[in-house]
C-alpha positions in Angstrom: -44.2 40.0 41.2 -40.5 39.8 40.5 -39.5 39.3 36.9 -36.4 38.5 34.9 -34.9 40.6 32.2 -34.0 38.4 29.2 -31.6 40.1 26.9 -31.2 38.5 23.4 -28.4 39.0 21.0 -29.6 39.3 17.4 -27.3 38.0 14.7 -26.6 34.3 15.1 -29.0 34.1 18.0 -32.4 35.2 16.7 -31.7 35.5 12.9 -29.2 34.8 10.2 -29.4 37.6 7.7 -27.7 35.6 4.9 -24.8 38.0 4.9 -26.9 41.2 4.5 -25.1 43.1 7.3 -21.7 42.3 5.9 -22.7 43.3 2.4 -24.2 46.6 3.6 -21.1 47.3 5.7 -18.7 46.5 2.8 -20.7 48.8 0.4 -20.7 51.7 3.0 -17.0 51.3 3.7 -16.2 51.4 0.0 -18.0 54.7 -0.5 -17.3 56.5 2.7 -13.7 55.3 3.4 -11.6 53.5 0.8 -12.6 50.7 -1.5 -9.1 49.2 -1.1 -9.4 48.9 2.7 -8.8 45.3 4.0 -12.0 44.3 5.8 -10.8 40.9 6.8 -8.4 42.0 9.6 -10.6 40.8 12.5 -13.3 38.3 13.5 -16.4 40.5 14.1 -18.6 37.9 15.7 -19.9 39.3 19.0 -18.4 42.8 18.4 -20.5 46.0 18.3 -20.9 47.8 15.0 -18.9 50.9 16.2 -16.1 48.7 17.5 -15.9 46.8 14.2 -15.7 50.0 12.2 -13.1 51.6 14.5 -10.9 48.6 14.6 -10.9 48.1 10.8 -10.3 51.8 10.3 -7.4 51.8 12.8 -5.7 48.8 11.3 -6.0 50.2 7.8 -5.4 53.9 8.4 -3.3 53.9 11.5 -5.8 56.1 13.3 -9.3 56.1 14.7 -12.1 57.6 12.6 -13.4 61.1 13.4 -16.9 61.4 14.7 -18.0 62.8 11.3 -16.5 59.9 9.4 -18.2 57.5 11.7 -21.6 59.1 11.5 -21.5 59.3 7.7 -20.5 55.6 7.5 -23.4 54.6 9.8 -25.9 56.6 7.9 -25.0 55.1 4.6 -24.7 51.6 6.2 -28.2 51.8 7.5 -29.5 52.8 4.0 -27.8 49.8 2.5 -28.8 47.5 5.3 -32.5 48.1 4.7 -32.0 47.2 1.0 -29.8 44.2 1.7 -32.1 42.7 4.4 -35.2 43.1 2.2 -33.4 41.3 -0.7 -31.5 38.7 1.2 -32.3 35.2 -0.1 -30.6 33.6 2.8 -32.4 35.5 5.6 -34.0 33.2 8.1 -35.2 33.0 11.7 -33.1 30.5 13.6 -34.6 27.2 15.0 -37.0 27.5 17.9 -36.8 31.3 18.2 -40.4 32.2 17.5 -41.8 29.4 19.6 -39.6 30.3 22.6 -40.4 34.0 22.2 -44.1 33.2 22.1 -43.8 31.2 25.3 -41.8 33.8 27.2 -43.9 36.7 26.0 -47.0 35.0 27.4 -45.6 35.0 31.0 -45.5 37.9 33.4 -42.2 36.6 34.8 -40.2 37.8 31.8 -39.4 41.1 30.2 -37.9 40.5 26.8 -35.2 42.9 25.6 -32.3 43.1 23.2 -28.6 43.2 24.0 -27.0 43.6 20.6 -24.0 45.2 19.0 -26.2 46.4 16.2 -27.1 50.1 15.9 -30.6 50.5 17.2 -32.0 51.3 13.7 -30.1 48.3 12.3 -31.6 46.0 14.8 -35.1 47.3 13.9 -34.5 46.6 10.2 -33.4 43.0 10.9 -36.3 42.3 13.3 -39.0 43.9 11.1 -38.6 41.6 8.1 -39.5 38.4 10.1 -42.0 40.2 12.3 -40.0 39.7 15.6 -39.8 43.4 16.6 -43.0 43.3 18.7 -41.5 40.9 21.2 -38.9 43.4 22.5 -40.0 46.5 24.5 -36.5 47.7 25.3 -32.8 47.0 24.6 -29.2 48.1 24.6 -27.5 48.7 21.3 -24.2 49.4 19.6 -25.4 53.0 19.3 -25.6 53.2 23.1 -22.0 51.9 23.6 -19.2 50.4 21.5 -18.5 48.3 24.6 -20.7 45.2 24.9 -21.0 45.3 28.8 -21.8 48.9 28.5 -24.7 48.3 26.1 -26.0 45.5 28.3 -25.9 47.8 31.3 -28.0 50.3 29.3 -30.5 47.5 28.5 -30.7 46.6 32.2 -31.4 50.2 33.0 -34.2 50.5 30.5 -35.7 47.1 31.5 -35.6 48.0 35.2 -37.5 51.2 34.4 -40.2 49.1 32.8 -40.3 46.7 35.7 -40.9 49.6 38.1 -37.9 49.3 40.3 -34.7 47.3 40.9 -36.5 45.3 43.6 -38.8 44.0 40.9 -36.0 42.5 38.9 -35.0 39.0 40.1 -32.1 38.5 37.7 -30.8 39.3 34.2 -30.2 36.6 31.6 -28.0 37.3 28.5 -28.7 35.0 25.5 -26.0 35.0 22.8 -24.1 32.9 20.4 -20.5 34.0 20.9 -17.9 33.9 23.7 -18.0 37.7 23.7 -21.7 37.6 24.5 -21.0 35.3 27.4 -18.1 37.4 28.7 -20.2 40.6 28.5 -23.0 38.9 30.4 -20.6 37.8 33.1 -19.2 41.3 33.3 -22.6 42.6 34.4 -23.2 39.6 36.8 -26.0 38.2 34.6 -26.8 34.6 34.0 -25.7 33.5 30.5 -27.3 31.2 28.0 -25.0 30.3 25.0 -26.6 29.0 21.8 -24.6 27.3 19.1 -26.5 28.7 16.1 -23.7 31.2 15.2 -20.1 30.6 14.4 -19.2 28.7 17.6 -19.9 25.1 18.3 -21.3 23.7 21.6 -17.9 22.4 22.8 -16.3 25.8 22.2 -19.1 27.7 24.0 -18.9 25.2 26.9 -15.4 26.5 27.7 -16.7 30.1 28.3 -18.3 29.3 31.7 -21.8 30.0 30.4 -24.5 28.9 32.8 -26.2 26.9 30.1 -25.1 25.9 26.6 -27.5 24.5 24.0 -27.3 23.6 20.3 -30.3 25.8 19.5 -33.5 27.2 21.0 -35.8 24.4 20.0 -36.2 22.8 23.5 -38.8 25.4 24.5 -40.2 23.9 27.6 -36.7 23.1 29.0 -35.6 26.6 28.4 -38.6 28.3 29.9 -38.2 26.2 33.0 -34.5 27.1 33.3 -35.3 30.8 32.7 -38.0 31.0 35.4 -37.3 33.0 38.6 
């Protein structure tokens, strides 16, 4: 049987952490870099964690961080993230997510994975709180590549291994909430599903050329039918 690899973005697509990630990042940057650094120099939606850090560092310091600087920041960030996610009052699973995941996980036609700019450990932290981690058997992460098409390609590689062979994979579908998610999916020749539960409205996402744009993931039956091989 052929199957489809369904790669979900995390923040703004599956969950809203109530600002936990940003708070953890701000705290880590203040300790490991410089508390006076301007963190509002870019719009991070759809960027990978490494790309966000490197760009903020470059714009503030005039150079890229060393590998040691980057690793120390990420280690501290993950410690703070675990604390912030556990204590976040605004943390929530987005509309329709669990119902759709249940429906997809029950069918052999789908292999559910992640395609997220989060570091792998960061993604695990965010998924464990609401109990969504068991849906995803593989993924591509910011810790695989700072480049979003690159991490999606890694997710496809891992998903294909689970499927058994490239011939067993009918198509790849990338699900995300930003134009960067759509562009990355298009870069690897995937189908793209854009959902307006993040910072971008339906009208804005419609201009990206996504194969399907929806307000949220609540129309479970319609989405399952669209996703079927």
